[in-house]
N, C-alpha and C positions, 0 to 999 in steps of 0.2 A: 244384125246383132243376134247372137245365139246365147241362151242361157245354158250355163253349165253347172253340173253337180258331180263332185267327187266324194263318194261316201267314206273312203278310207285311203289316205295317201301317206305311205311310210317315207320319212326323210331321216337324215342323221340327227335331226334335233327334235324329232318327236312324230307322232301320228296325228293327221289332220283330217278334218272334214271341211270341205270347201264348197261354196256356192259362188256364182259370179256371173259375169257377162263377158263374152268373147266377141271382139270385132275383128275384122280381117288383120289388122296390124297391132291389136292390143288386148290385154286381159285385165278386167277390173273385179277385185274381190268385193262381194256384197256381204258375206259372213264367213267367219273362219272360226273353227272350233278345234281345240287340241285334246287328245285323249289323255286323261290323267287317271290316277289310281281310283278315283271316285266317279269316273265317266267323263262325258264330254264337257268341256268348259270354253265358253265363248271368249274370244280375244278381241281386244280393241284394235281395229285395222289402222296401223300407222305405217305408211310407205317408207318412213325414215329408219325403221328397225331392221336388224339383221335378219330376224325370223321372216320378215315380209320378203326380203330379196331371196332368201333361200327357198321359201315356199313358192314364190313366183316362178323361179327357174325349175323347181320340181314339177309344178303344174304344167308348164310349157312342154316339158319332156313328156309327161304323162299323156297330155292332149295329142301331141305329135304321134306318139306310139299308137294311141287309139284310132287316129286317122288312118295310119298305115295298116292296122289290123282290118279296119272297115273296108279299105280299098282292095285288100287281097282277096 
């Protein structure tokens, strides 16, 4: 299990800050914040929401890109 931190992730639904745990086959959010006009705001993590699905997909792409950069 590897701890991950993404300090700023831009998506079509907002800018997020994420921490979580990544296993070989899965990713689990520990905390998620969205950047609003007044700064970072914590979100309740609910896997049934659309933002969770969108952010999970964006994190997976981001982490895969980071792995490719590290290997190069």
